[in-house]
C-alpha positions in Angstrom: -22.2 -8.0 -76.6 -18.7 -6.7 -76.7 -17.8 -3.1 -75.5 -14.8 -1.3 -76.7 -12.4 -0.2 -74.1 -13.3 3.4 -74.3 -17.0 2.7 -74.0 -16.4 0.4 -71.1 -14.4 3.2 -69.2 -17.1 5.7 -70.0 -19.9 3.5 -68.6 -17.6 2.6 -65.4 -17.1 6.4 -64.9 -20.8 7.0 -65.3 -21.7 4.3 -62.9 -19.3 5.7 -60.3 -20.5 9.2 -60.7 -24.2 8.0 -60.3 -23.1 6.1 -57.1 -21.3 9.1 -55.8 -24.4 11.3 -56.4 -26.6 8.9 -54.6 -24.3 8.8 -51.7 -24.0 12.5 -51.5 -27.8 12.9 -51.9 -28.2 10.2 -48.9 -25.6 11.9 -46.7 -27.1 15.3 -47.3 -30.4 14.1 -45.7 -28.9 12.4 -42.7 -31.5 11.7 -40.0 -28.9 11.3 -37.2 -25.3 12.3 -36.6 -23.0 11.1 -33.9 -20.7 13.5 -31.9 -17.9 12.3 -29.8 -17.2 14.3 -26.5 -15.4 13.8 -23.1 -17.2 13.3 -19.8 -15.8 15.4 -16.9 -14.9 18.0 -19.6 -17.6 20.7 -19.0 -18.0 23.1 -22.0 -20.9 25.6 -22.7 -22.0 23.6 -25.6 -23.2 21.0 -23.2 -26.2 23.3 -22.2 -27.3 22.9 -25.9 -26.4 19.1 -25.6 -28.7 18.6 -22.5 -31.5 21.0 -23.8 -31.4 19.3 -27.5 -30.7 22.7 -29.0 -28.6 21.0 -31.7 -31.6 18.8 -32.7 -33.7 21.9 -33.1 -31.3 23.8 -35.2 -29.9 21.2 -37.3 -33.0 19.3 -37.9 -31.5 15.9 -37.2 -31.1 13.7 -34.2 -27.7 14.1 -32.6 -26.4 11.1 -30.7 -23.6 12.0 -28.2 -21.0 9.2 -27.3 -18.4 9.8 -24.7 -14.7 8.7 -25.2 -11.8 8.4 -22.7 -9.2 9.8 -25.1 -8.8 11.6 -28.4 -7.0 8.5 -30.0 -10.4 6.6 -29.5 -12.3 9.4 -31.4 -10.0 9.1 -34.1 -10.7 5.3 -34.5 -14.4 6.0 -34.2 -14.3 8.5 -37.1 -12.1 6.0 -39.2 -14.8 3.4 -38.7 -17.6 5.7 -39.7 -19.2 5.6 -36.2 -18.5 9.2 -35.5 -19.1 12.2 -37.7 -17.9 15.0 -35.5 -15.3 14.9 -32.6 -15.8 17.6 -30.2 -12.8 18.8 -28.3 -10.4 16.5 -29.7 -6.7 17.0 -28.5 -4.1 18.1 -31.0 -1.8 15.1 -30.6 -4.4 12.3 -31.4 -5.3 14.6 -34.4 -1.7 14.6 -35.6 -1.1 11.0 -34.9 -4.3 10.0 -37.0 -3.5 12.3 -39.9 0.1 11.3 -40.1 -1.2 7.6 -40.3 -3.3 8.5 -43.3 -6.7 9.4 -41.9 -8.3 12.2 -43.8 -9.4 14.7 -41.1 -9.7 18.4 -40.7 -10.0 20.9 -38.0 -13.0 23.0 -38.3 -12.8 25.1 -35.2 -11.1 25.7 -31.9 -13.2 24.1 -29.0 -11.3 25.2 -25.8 -7.9 26.5 -24.7 -6.8 25.0 -21.5 -3.1 25.4 -20.6 -3.8 24.8 -16.9 -6.1 21.9 -17.4 -3.7 19.3 -18.8 -0.7 18.2 -16.8 1.2 15.6 -15.1 1.0 15.1 -11.3 3.6 13.3 -9.0 3.0 11.7 -5.7 3.1 14.1 -2.6 5.1 11.8 -0.4 7.9 11.7 -3.2 8.8 15.3 -2.7 9.5 15.8 -6.3 10.4 19.3 -7.6 11.7 20.7 -10.9 15.1 20.9 -9.3 15.2 17.0 -8.2 12.9 15.5 -10.7 15.8 14.0 -12.9 17.1 12.1 -9.8 13.7 11.3 -8.1 11.8 9.9 -11.0 14.6 7.8 -12.5 13.4 4.2 -12.7 9.8 5.2 -11.6 6.5 4.0 -13.1 4.5 6.7 -14.7 1.0 6.6 -16.4 0.5 8.6 -19.7 -2.5 8.4 -22.1 -0.2 7.8 -25.2 -1.0 9.7 -28.4 -2.8 12.6 -26.5 -2.1 16.2 -25.8 -1.0 15.0 -22.3 1.4 12.8 -23.8 3.0 15.4 -25.8 3.1 17.8 -22.6 4.6 15.0 -20.7 7.4 14.5 -23.4 7.9 18.4 -23.3 8.1 18.6 -19.6 10.5 15.6 -19.2 12.9 16.9 -22.0 13.0 20.3 -20.1 13.8 18.6 -16.9 16.5 16.4 -18.4 14.7 13.1 -18.2 15.1 10.4 -20.7 12.0 8.4 -21.5 14.2 5.3 -21.2 14.8 6.3 -17.6 11.1 5.7 -16.8 8.6 3.0 -17.0 5.7 4.2 -19.1 2.4 2.7 -19.2 -0.4 3.6 -21.5 -3.5 4.5 -19.3 -6.6 6.6 -19.6 -6.7 9.5 -17.2 -9.8 8.1 -15.5 -8.2 4.9 -15.0 -4.8 6.3 -13.8 -6.5 8.8 -11.4 -8.2 5.7 -9.8 -5.0 3.8 -9.5 -3.2 6.9 -8.3 -5.7 7.3 -5.3 -4.7 3.8 -3.9 -2.3 4.1 -0.9 -0.2 1.2 -2.2 0.0 2.2 -5.9 3.3 1.8 -7.7 2.6 4.8 -9.9 4.9 7.8 -9.2 3.5 10.2 -11.7 0.2 10.2 -13.8 -0.9 12.5 -16.5 -4.4 13.6 -17.6 -6.9 16.5 -17.9 -10.3 17.6 -16.5 -12.1 16.0 -13.7 -9.3 13.2 -13.7 -6.6 15.8 -13.3 -8.6 17.3 -10.5 -8.7 14.0 -8.7 -5.0 13.5 -9.4 -4.2 16.7 -7.5 -5.7 15.1 -4.4 -2.9 12.8 -4.1 0.0 14.8 -5.7 1.1 18.0 -7.4 2.4 19.0 -10.8 6.1 19.8 -11.4 5.3 22.7 -13.4 2.4 24.9 -13.7 1.0 28.2 -15.1 3.2 30.4 -17.3 6.2 28.3 -16.3 4.6 25.3 -17.8 3.2 27.1 -20.9 6.6 28.3 -21.7 7.7 24.6 -21.9 4.7 23.0 -23.5 3.2 25.8 -25.5 -0.4 26.4 -26.0 -2.8 23.6 -25.0 -6.0 23.5 -27.0 -8.5 21.1 -28.4 -10.2 21.3 -31.8 -13.5 20.2 -33.3 -12.3 17.7 -35.9 -14.3 15.8 -38.7 -13.5 13.3 -41.5 -13.0 15.5 -44.5 -15.7 13.6 -46.5 -18.4 14.5 -43.9 -17.8 18.3 -44.2 -17.7 18.1 -48.0 -21.0 16.3 -48.1 -22.9 18.1 -45.3 -21.5 21.8 -45.3 -24.7 23.4 -44.1 -25.3 20.9 -41.4 -21.8 21.4 -40.1 -22.0 25.2 -40.2 -25.1 25.0 -38.2 -23.5 22.8 -35.6 -20.6 25.3 -35.3 -23.0 27.9 -35.0 -24.9 26.5 -32.1 -21.6 25.8 -30.3 -20.5 29.3 -30.8 -23.9 30.7 -29.6 -23.3 28.6 -26.5 -19.8 30.0 -25.8 -21.3 33.6 -26.3 -24.2 32.9 -23.9 -21.9 31.4 -21.4 -19.4 34.6 -21.6 -22.4 36.9 -20.8 -24.0 35.0 -18.0 -22.8 31.2 -17.0 -24.9 30.8 -13.8 -28.0 29.7 -15.5 -26.1 27.1 -17.8 -24.1 25.5 -15.0 -26.7 22.9 -13.9 -27.3 21.5 -17.4 -23.4 21.7 -18.3 -22.8 19.7 -15.0 -25.4 17.0 -15.8 -24.0 16.6 -19.4 -20.6 16.4 -18.2 -21.3 13.8 -15.5 -19.9 16.1 -12.7 -21.0 17.7 -9.5 -21.6 21.5 -9.5 -18.3 22.1 -7.4 -16.3 19.9 -10.0 -17.8 21.4 -13.1 -17.0 25.1 -11.7 -13.4 24.1 -10.8 -12.6 22.6 -14.2 -14.4 25.1 -16.6 -13.0 28.0 -14.6 -9.6 27.1 -16.1 -11.0 27.0 -19.8 -11.0 29.7 -22.3 -13.4 29.6 -25.3 -12.5 31.8 -28.1 -15.3 33.6 -29.9 -15.9 33.3 -33.6 -14.0 36.5 -34.6 -11.1 35.6 -32.5 -11.0 32.0 -33.9 -11.1 33.4 -37.5 -8.1 35.7 -36.8 -4.5 35.0 -37.6 -3.9 33.7 -34.0 -6.2 30.7 -34.5 -7.8 29.4 -37.6 -6.4 32.1 -39.8 -2.9 30.6 -39.5 -1.9 29.9 -36.0 -3.4 26.5 -35.6 -1.7 25.4 -38.9 1.5 26.7 -37.5 1.0 24.9 -34.2 0.3 21.7 -35.8 3.3 22.0 -37.9 5.6 22.6 -35.1 4.0 20.1 -32.8 4.2 17.5 -35.5 7.9 18.2 -36.0 8.5 17.5 -32.3 6.6 14.3 -32.6 8.5 13.3 -35.5 11.8 14.1 -34.0 10.8 12.0 -31.2 10.0 9.1 -33.6 6.4 9.1 -32.8 5.0 9.9 -36.4 6.1 11.0 -39.9 4.9 14.5 -40.2 2.9 15.9 -43.1 4.6 18.4 -45.5 1.7 20.8 -45.3 -0.7 21.3 -42.2 -2.7 24.2 -43.8 -4.5 21.7 -45.8 -6.1 20.1 -42.8 -7.4 23.3 -41.1 -10.6 24.3 -42.8 -12.0 27.6 -41.5 -14.8 27.7 -44.3 -17.4 26.1 -42.1 -16.8 28.5 -39.3 -16.9 31.3 -41.8 -20.3 30.1 -42.9 -21.6 29.8 -39.5 -20.6 33.2 -38.6 -22.9 34.5 -41.2 -26.1 32.5 -40.1 
């Protein structure tokens, strides 16, 4: 039997629509989701992670998978192995979206200007005044494509150090912290965050810190990111996830003490380490996140300026509009639950 071109096209369209509807139906009845997170990165929502509060509120099994860097989170979302990345750095998000990956920011996980930095060996006696001279020709370990990488680039430019003057190796913070601890290491500087940064500081010191560093690097924060299709197909589930996270942040703000043991366990840290790291974090509440400072415009502006810097450095080709990759609708829905 012959089909006319228009009939064939109509049947093809109907088949595609049916397949899409079936897929959406299946995805709206997910029995398990996978969430990416970092070890040695303690956050209030890990209390809910440890006590299976997410499972109870979402009605699905939640599988938590730890990663060393946000770039690996992007790869896992691209392959479909991860549905939600909690506390992904801005830089890996920008790298992924510039490469064509369809991702969205759905909330601000944590702000941490003082918990992401580069550390130089103590015996080198490097300061902001002599860094250009003393670091020239030295080997430095940087987790490429991460927020730490962006911070490193900004600090080096501020100090008058060219990338070509350094030997840069791509290493995860945990690996570089371990290498940095060795007496015979050839690493003059390492960059990282969280528990790894704390270990790095046992053998060195940051060149810039506090407000001085923030002036150079700008805000440092992580986001909760998703593949766009996951949010479109599971809006209620995602809103509930964000609601649990927000509830844990609010609970922590009122009284963190009862939560610390569970957070430490989920983060894979001891009590002292957990307290030292989490004390440098800020967890914006929902109302604050929905304000112009954050999801109401500030995040998109920050993504735009950060992407421009990466593009100027030849790292990415920036998108034309970053408002499209910041979606506050799920957080707004969460605020009404």
